[in-house]
C-alpha positions as CSV (number, residue, x, y, z in Angstrom):
1,M,-3.8,31.0,-0.2
2,Q,-4.8,32.5,-3.5
3,V,-1.1,32.7,-4.9
4,W,-1.2,28.9,-4.6
5,A,-4.3,28.4,-6.0
6,D,-3.2,30.7,-8.9
7,Y,0.0,28.9,-9.6
8,Q,-1.8,25.8,-9.5
9,K,-4.6,26.7,-12.0
10,A,-1.8,27.9,-14.3
11,N,0.3,24.5,-14.4
12,K,-2.1,21.9,-13.8
13,E,-2.4,21.0,-17.6
14,R,1.6,20.3,-17.0
15,F,1.4,18.8,-14.0
16,L,-0.4,16.0,-15.9
17,E,1.2,15.7,-18.3
18,E,4.1,15.0,-16.3
19,L,2.5,12.5,-14.0
20,L,1.2,11.0,-17.1
21,E,4.8,10.4,-18.3
22,L,6.1,9.0,-14.9
23,L,3.7,6.1,-15.7
24,R,4.4,5.3,-18.9
25,I,7.8,3.5,-17.0
26,P,6.7,-0.1,-16.2
27,S,8.7,0.0,-13.0
28,V,7.7,-3.1,-11.8
29,S,10.0,-4.1,-9.0
30,A,9.0,-7.7,-8.2
31,R,10.0,-8.6,-12.3
32,S,13.5,-8.7,-13.3
33,E,13.2,-7.9,-16.8
34,H,12.1,-4.5,-15.3
35,K,15.2,-3.4,-13.5
36,G,16.3,-1.0,-16.2
37,D,12.7,0.6,-16.1
38,M,13.1,0.7,-12.3
39,T,16.6,2.6,-13.1
40,A,15.1,5.0,-15.4
41,C,11.9,5.8,-13.2
42,A,14.3,6.8,-10.1
43,E,16.8,9.3,-12.5
44,A,12.8,10.1,-14.2
45,V,11.9,11.3,-9.8
46,K,15.5,12.8,-9.6
47,S,14.9,14.8,-12.3
48,R,11.6,16.3,-11.5
49,L,12.8,17.2,-7.9
50,L,14.8,19.1,-9.4
51,Q,13.0,21.3,-11.6
52,A,10.3,21.3,-8.9
53,G,12.8,22.9,-6.9
54,A,15.0,20.6,-4.7
55,D,18.5,21.8,-3.8
56,T,19.5,18.3,-4.0
57,A,18.6,15.1,-5.6
58,V,20.4,11.8,-5.5
59,V,19.6,8.2,-6.5
60,Y,21.3,6.2,-4.0
61,S,21.8,2.1,-5.0
62,T,21.0,-0.9,-3.2
63,D,21.3,-4.3,-3.1
64,G,17.9,-4.4,-5.0
65,H,16.2,-0.9,-6.5
66,P,17.5,2.4,-6.2
67,I,16.0,4.9,-3.3
68,V,15.3,8.5,-4.2
69,Y,16.1,11.3,-2.2
70,G,15.9,14.9,-2.0
71,E,15.8,18.2,-0.1
72,K,14.9,21.8,-0.3
73,I,16.1,23.4,3.0
74,I,15.4,26.8,3.5
75,D,16.5,27.6,7.4
76,P,17.9,24.3,9.4
77,A,15.8,26.3,12.6
78,K,12.7,25.7,10.6
79,P,10.8,22.8,10.9
80,T,11.8,19.6,8.3
81,V,8.9,17.4,7.0
82,L,10.0,13.7,5.3
83,V,8.0,13.2,2.4
84,Y,7.7,9.1,1.9
85,G,6.6,7.4,-1.4
86,H,7.1,4.8,-4.0
87,Y,7.6,4.8,-7.5
88,D,7.5,0.7,-7.7
89,V,4.3,-0.3,-8.9
90,Q,2.7,-3.8,-8.9
91,P,2.8,-6.1,-11.8
92,A,0.1,-5.7,-14.3
93,D,-1.7,-9.1,-14.8
94,P,-4.0,-10.3,-15.2
95,L,-3.6,-7.9,-18.6
96,E,-6.5,-9.5,-20.6
97,L,-8.7,-7.9,-18.0
98,W,-7.1,-4.2,-18.5
99,H,-9.5,-2.0,-20.4
100,S,-6.7,-0.3,-21.7
101,G,-2.6,-0.6,-21.8
102,P,-1.7,-0.3,-18.0
103,F,1.4,1.7,-18.7
104,D,-0.2,3.3,-21.6
105,P,-2.3,6.0,-19.7
106,V,-5.8,6.8,-20.5
107,I,-8.1,9.7,-19.2
108,K,-11.5,9.1,-19.4
109,D,-14.4,10.2,-17.1
110,G,-12.1,12.6,-15.5
111,K,-10.0,9.6,-14.0
112,I,-6.6,8.7,-15.0
113,F,-6.1,4.9,-16.0
114,A,-3.0,3.5,-15.8
115,R,-0.9,0.9,-13.3
116,G,0.6,3.2,-10.6
117,S,-1.7,6.4,-11.1
118,C,-2.7,6.2,-7.4
119,D,-0.7,3.9,-5.6
120,D,1.7,5.5,-5.3
121,K,3.1,7.5,-7.9
122,G,0.2,10.0,-8.4
123,Q,0.2,10.8,-4.7
124,F,3.8,11.0,-4.1
125,Y,3.7,13.5,-7.1
126,M,1.0,15.5,-5.5
127,H,4.0,16.3,-2.7
128,V,6.6,17.1,-5.9
129,K,3.7,19.7,-7.2
130,A,2.9,20.9,-4.0
131,L,6.5,21.8,-4.0
132,E,6.8,23.5,-7.0
133,T,4.2,25.4,-5.9
134,M,5.5,27.0,-2.5
135,V,9.1,27.5,-4.2
136,S,8.0,29.4,-7.4
137,T,5.7,31.3,-5.3
138,G,8.4,32.4,-2.4
139,T,5.9,30.7,0.2
140,M,7.7,27.8,1.8
141,V,7.9,28.0,5.8
142,T,9.4,24.5,6.2
143,N,12.2,22.2,4.9
144,I,10.9,19.3,3.0
145,K,13.0,16.3,2.2
146,F,11.9,13.3,0.0
147,C,12.8,9.6,0.2
148,I,10.9,7.8,-2.6
149,E,11.8,4.1,-2.7
150,G,11.3,1.2,-5.4
151,E,10.4,-1.5,-3.3
152,E,7.6,-0.7,-1.3
153,E,5.6,-3.3,-3.5
154,V,8.1,-6.3,-2.6
155,G,7.9,-5.7,1.2
156,S,11.1,-2.7,1.2
157,P,13.7,-5.4,1.8
158,N,16.8,-2.5,1.9
159,L,15.2,0.3,3.0
160,A,15.7,-0.6,6.6
161,K,19.6,-0.4,5.7
162,F,19.5,3.0,3.7
163,V,17.1,4.7,6.8
164,H,19.9,3.5,9.4
165,S,23.1,4.5,7.2
166,H,21.2,7.7,6.8
167,K,20.0,9.1,9.8
168,D,21.4,12.3,9.6
169,L,20.6,12.4,6.1
170,L,16.4,11.5,6.8
171,K,16.5,13.8,10.1
172,A,13.1,15.5,10.4
173,D,10.3,16.7,12.8
174,V,7.3,14.5,11.2
175,I,6.7,12.0,8.3
176,L,4.2,12.7,5.4
177,I,2.9,10.0,3.8
178,S,0.6,9.8,0.7
179,D,-0.2,6.0,0.3
180,T,-3.8,5.6,1.6
181,A,-7.5,6.6,1.0
182,M,-10.2,8.7,2.2
183,I,-13.7,8.3,2.1
184,S,-14.4,10.7,-0.7
185,L,-14.3,14.1,-1.9
186,D,-17.7,14.8,0.0
187,T,-16.4,13.1,3.1
188,P,-12.8,13.7,3.1
189,S,-11.0,11.4,6.2
190,I,-7.4,10.6,7.1
191,D,-6.1,7.5,8.2
192,I,-4.9,7.2,12.0
193,G,-3.5,3.5,11.3
194,V,-2.6,0.6,8.5
195,R,-2.5,-2.9,9.3
196,G,0.7,-4.7,9.2
197,L,1.7,-7.8,6.8
198,S,2.9,-11.3,7.2
199,Y,3.1,-12.8,4.0
200,I,4.3,-15.9,3.1
201,E,4.6,-18.7,0.3
202,V,3.4,-22.6,0.8
203,E,4.4,-25.4,-1.6
204,V,3.2,-29.1,-1.7
205,T,4.9,-31.6,-2.7
206,G,3.6,-35.4,-3.7
207,P,5.0,-37.8,-6.5
208,N,8.4,-37.5,-7.3
209,R,7.0,-36.0,-10.8
210,D,3.3,-35.4,-12.6
211,L,1.1,-38.3,-12.9
212,H,-1.6,-39.3,-15.2
213,S,-4.6,-39.1,-12.9
214,G,-6.2,-42.3,-14.4
215,V,-3.6,-44.4,-13.9
216,Y,-3.0,-43.1,-10.4
217,G,-5.8,-41.1,-9.2
218,G,-7.4,-42.0,-6.5
219,A,-4.3,-44.1,-5.3
220,V,-1.9,-41.4,-4.9
221,A,-2.2,-38.1,-3.0
222,N,-3.1,-34.8,-5.1
223,P,-0.9,-32.2,-4.2
224,I,-4.1,-29.3,-5.2
225,T,-6.4,-31.3,-3.2
226,M,-4.6,-32.1,0.3
227,L,-3.5,-28.0,-0.5
228,A,-7.1,-26.8,-0.5
229,K,-7.7,-29.0,2.4
230,M,-5.4,-27.7,4.6
231,I,-6.6,-23.8,3.3
232,A,-9.8,-24.8,4.0
233,S,-8.6,-25.5,7.5
234,C,-7.9,-21.4,8.5
235,H,-11.4,-20.5,9.1
236,D,-14.0,-21.7,10.8
237,E,-18.1,-21.3,10.2
238,N,-18.1,-18.2,11.6
239,N,-14.8,-17.1,9.7
240,H,-13.1,-16.8,12.5
241,I,-9.3,-17.9,12.1
242,T,-8.0,-21.4,13.5
243,I,-4.5,-20.9,14.0
244,P,-3.5,-21.2,17.1
245,G,-2.3,-18.5,18.8
246,F,-3.2,-15.8,16.1
247,Y,-5.2,-13.6,18.3
248,D,-3.4,-13.7,21.4
249,D,-2.3,-10.1,21.2
250,V,-5.2,-8.9,19.0
251,I,-6.5,-5.3,20.8
252,V,-10.3,-5.5,21.2
253,A,-11.6,-2.2,20.0
254,T,-13.8,-0.3,22.6
255,A,-17.4,0.0,22.2
256,A,-17.1,3.9,21.9
257,E,-14.3,3.1,19.3
258,R,-16.6,1.4,17.3
259,K,-19.3,3.9,17.6
260,A,-17.2,6.2,16.3
261,M,-16.1,4.1,13.1
262,A,-20.2,3.3,12.4
263,A,-20.6,7.0,11.9
264,A,-18.5,7.1,9.1
265,P,-21.0,7.1,5.8
266,F,-20.9,3.6,4.5
267,D,-23.3,2.2,1.9
268,E,-23.4,-1.5,1.7
269,E,-25.2,-2.1,-1.0
270,E,-23.2,0.4,-3.1
271,Y,-20.3,-1.4,-1.8
272,K,-21.6,-4.4,-3.4
273,K,-23.1,-3.2,-6.9
274,D,-19.7,-1.8,-7.3
275,L,-17.6,-4.7,-6.5
276,G,-20.3,-7.1,-8.2
277,I,-21.0,-9.4,-5.4
278,S,-24.3,-10.5,-3.6
279,T,-22.9,-10.6,0.0
280,V,-20.0,-9.6,1.8
281,W,-18.3,-11.8,3.8
282,G,-16.2,-12.0,7.1
283,E,-15.8,-12.7,10.8
284,N,-18.9,-13.0,12.4
285,N,-20.5,-10.0,14.3
286,Y,-18.3,-7.4,12.6
287,T,-19.2,-4.8,10.3
288,T,-17.6,-4.6,6.8
289,N,-15.5,-1.4,8.0
290,E,-14.7,-3.2,11.1
291,R,-13.5,-6.4,9.1
292,T,-11.1,-4.4,7.0
293,G,-9.8,-1.8,10.0
294,I,-10.1,-3.2,13.6
295,R,-9.4,-6.9,12.9
296,P,-6.5,-9.1,11.1
297,T,-7.3,-11.1,8.7
298,L,-6.0,-14.1,6.7
299,E,-6.2,-14.1,2.8
300,L,-5.4,-16.8,0.2
301,N,-3.7,-14.2,-2.6
302,G,-2.7,-17.1,-5.4
303,I,-3.0,-20.9,-5.9
304,W,-1.5,-22.9,-8.6
305,G,-0.4,-26.5,-9.6
306,G,-1.4,-29.1,-12.4
307,Y,-2.0,-28.1,-15.7
308,T,-3.6,-24.2,-15.8
309,G,-3.0,-23.8,-19.9
310,E,-5.9,-24.0,-22.4
311,G,-7.8,-27.0,-23.1
312,A,-7.5,-30.3,-20.8
313,K,-4.9,-32.8,-19.7
314,T,-5.7,-35.2,-17.3
315,V,-2.9,-34.8,-15.0
316,L,-2.4,-35.7,-10.9
317,P,0.5,-32.8,-10.3
318,S,3.6,-33.3,-8.1
319,K,3.6,-30.0,-6.5
320,A,0.7,-26.9,-5.9
321,F,1.8,-23.7,-4.5
322,A,-0.3,-20.9,-2.4
323,K,0.6,-17.6,-1.3
324,I,-1.1,-16.5,1.8
325,S,-0.8,-12.8,3.8
326,A,-2.2,-11.8,7.3
327,R,-3.0,-8.4,7.6
328,L,-2.3,-7.4,11.5
329,V,-3.8,-4.7,14.1
330,P,-2.0,-2.9,16.6
331,A,-0.4,-5.4,19.4
332,Q,0.2,-8.1,16.8
333,S,3.8,-9.2,15.6
334,A,4.5,-9.2,11.9
335,E,7.5,-11.9,12.9
336,K,5.4,-13.7,15.8
337,I,2.8,-13.9,13.2
338,T,4.7,-15.2,10.1
339,K,6.2,-18.0,12.6
340,K,2.6,-19.2,13.6
341,L,1.6,-19.5,9.8
342,L,4.8,-21.3,8.8
343,D,4.3,-23.5,12.1
344,Y,0.7,-24.4,11.2
345,F,1.2,-25.2,7.6
346,T,4.2,-27.9,8.2
347,S,2.7,-28.9,11.4
348,I,-1.0,-30.1,9.4
349,A,0.4,-31.8,6.4
350,P,-1.3,-34.6,5.5
351,A,0.3,-38.0,5.0
352,G,1.2,-38.5,1.3
353,V,2.8,-35.0,0.9
354,T,5.8,-33.0,2.2
355,V,4.7,-29.6,2.8
356,K,7.3,-26.7,2.7
357,A,6.5,-23.3,3.9
358,S,8.4,-20.1,3.6
359,E,8.4,-16.2,4.1
360,H,8.1,-13.6,1.8
361,H,8.2,-10.1,3.6
362,G,6.4,-8.5,6.7
363,G,5.6,-5.3,8.2
364,E,4.5,-3.9,11.5
365,P,0.9,-2.1,12.3
366,Y,1.2,1.8,12.9
367,M,-1.2,4.1,14.5
368,T,-1.3,7.8,14.5
369,P,-2.0,9.8,17.5
370,I,-4.8,12.3,16.8
371,D,-3.2,14.3,19.6
372,S,-0.4,15.0,17.7
373,K,1.2,18.7,16.0
374,A,1.2,16.6,12.8
375,Y,-2.4,15.1,12.8
376,K,-3.8,18.5,13.7
377,A,-1.8,20.1,11.3
378,A,-3.0,17.7,8.4
379,A,-6.7,17.8,9.8
380,K,-6.8,21.4,9.8
381,A,-5.3,21.8,5.9
382,I,-8.0,19.3,4.8
383,K,-10.5,21.3,6.3
384,A,-9.1,24.9,4.1
385,T,-9.3,23.1,1.3
386,F,-12.5,20.5,1.7
387,G,-14.5,22.8,3.9
388,K,-15.2,20.4,6.5
389,D,-13.1,18.2,9.4
390,P,-12.0,14.9,8.4
391,V,-13.1,11.8,9.4
392,P,-10.5,9.6,11.3
393,V,-10.8,6.1,10.1
394,R,-8.3,2.8,10.5
395,G,-7.2,2.2,6.6
396,G,-7.1,-1.9,5.7
397,G,-4.1,-1.5,3.9
398,S,-0.4,-2.3,5.2
399,I,2.9,0.2,5.1
400,P,5.5,-2.2,6.6
401,I,7.8,0.4,6.8
402,C,6.1,2.7,9.5
403,S,7.4,1.1,12.1
404,L,11.0,1.1,10.6
405,F,10.6,4.7,10.3
406,E,9.7,5.4,13.3
407,K,12.3,3.2,15.4
408,E,14.9,4.4,13.7
409,L,14.2,8.2,12.8
410,G,12.2,8.7,16.0
411,V,9.3,10.6,15.0
412,K,5.8,10.4,14.1
413,I,3.7,9.7,10.6
414,V,0.8,11.3,9.8
415,F,-1.1,10.0,6.2
416,M,-2.6,12.3,4.2
417,G,-4.0,10.0,1.6
418,F,-6.4,11.0,-1.2
419,G,-7.2,8.1,-2.9
420,L,-9.9,6.1,-2.9
421,D,-10.9,2.4,-1.8
422,S,-11.9,1.8,-5.5
423,D,-9.5,3.1,-7.3
424,N,-8.4,-0.7,-8.0
425,L,-5.2,-0.6,-6.1
426,H,-3.0,-4.2,-6.9
427,S,-5.8,-4.9,-9.9
428,P,-6.8,-4.3,-13.2
429,N,-7.9,-0.6,-14.4
430,E,-5.9,1.0,-11.4
431,K,-7.7,4.8,-11.5
432,F,-7.2,8.3,-10.1
433,D,-9.8,10.8,-10.2
434,L,-8.4,13.9,-11.7
435,A,-10.3,15.8,-9.1
436,N,-8.5,14.1,-6.0
437,F,-4.7,14.5,-8.0
438,Y,-5.6,18.3,-7.9
439,K,-7.1,18.8,-4.8
440,G,-4.0,17.0,-3.1
441,I,-1.7,19.3,-4.4
442,E,-3.9,22.2,-3.6
443,T,-4.2,20.5,0.1
444,I,-0.4,19.7,1.1
445,P,0.8,23.1,1.1
446,Y,-1.5,23.8,3.8
447,F,0.2,21.3,6.0
448,H,3.7,22.4,5.4
449,Q,1.8,26.5,6.6
450,F,-0.3,25.0,9.6
451,F,2.7,22.5,10.7
452,A,5.0,25.4,10.7
453,E,2.6,27.3,13.1
454,M,1.9,24.8,15.8
């Protein structure tokens, strides 16, 4: 619609500056020292919603970080779209690998470099600016609600309670989420599913104190060595996960599904070049896209123990630790897999050490039906602005709240992500292309138009 394009063109620099202001707030939910920043960011989101034209915007306290709710209701009889996003971000470590300050956004080569630029401040802010576009041009055709939380990166521990207590407030006909990626601007795509998550921590304890590695080495079990052996046992020579029962509920993709996935453009040489690796790795007999989309995985997210400072210290440590996550596919249960992981690591504890395994958080896998009205509206919206039909793909990441929303609110979710897999999510130098940011703002109003018409 030309009136949208004209408004967005006239205000694009302001849209960008507003996003940069949000990115300057270090809203790291995992770190207690950022509690004040979390509150400040929630208040900033509330302010931006009101400025964009929301009738109401409220910051709700939780037992953790706040949740921001906003709405613009034009007619209760019209369809209602609930937009979900999160304003919290991952820790920026390791800081020395950033080319610029993680909370001092820099624009270079047409990209915004900052923590949260794509995940998820830049993406949820597209919806705020889409709301402003429709309000300012008098073209709203749906009611729009926003639920922007501050704990997605730590497993959304307080969202379930909020949703359960505010079902009427959050009542909608569809939930729209932009916290996913597309293949590229040349090959737009829509995630039709995200994987679930099971996240645990393992603590291995040996002697009651750190020991001199010369005096005691070879006579006392080293917790780091024992932990390394335990972790190495999780995969066999085919990179198949060995934990008993891990694959019990996995629904194996059909030949037709795998053929459809193979049709999506993918350059493995470019993939390896971008990552600086000589070869890909994973479960035998599956392609790279299949390994990250339709197969479950088990990854080591962190391991530490002993002396890791500058220089040398010959120590046999008392403890060693690891953080381990599993990505799950449809029909797998996060609760069941977590129990299998915890049981496995405690059951294989080597002699000479004790093992404690504990759960961090998890979430269920989710699939969007491609025959739903919402998916069709999203596909039509993308075709309207990209000039081509989007490719349906399965995302490798997780959005743990999806199953919660569907269970509590009884509506389906559609994903409209405008990031790229190469945007360094959770890594140093996270980025978001300006072209993708503006394309999202351009496309989202069409979703509302087409959803209202269906």
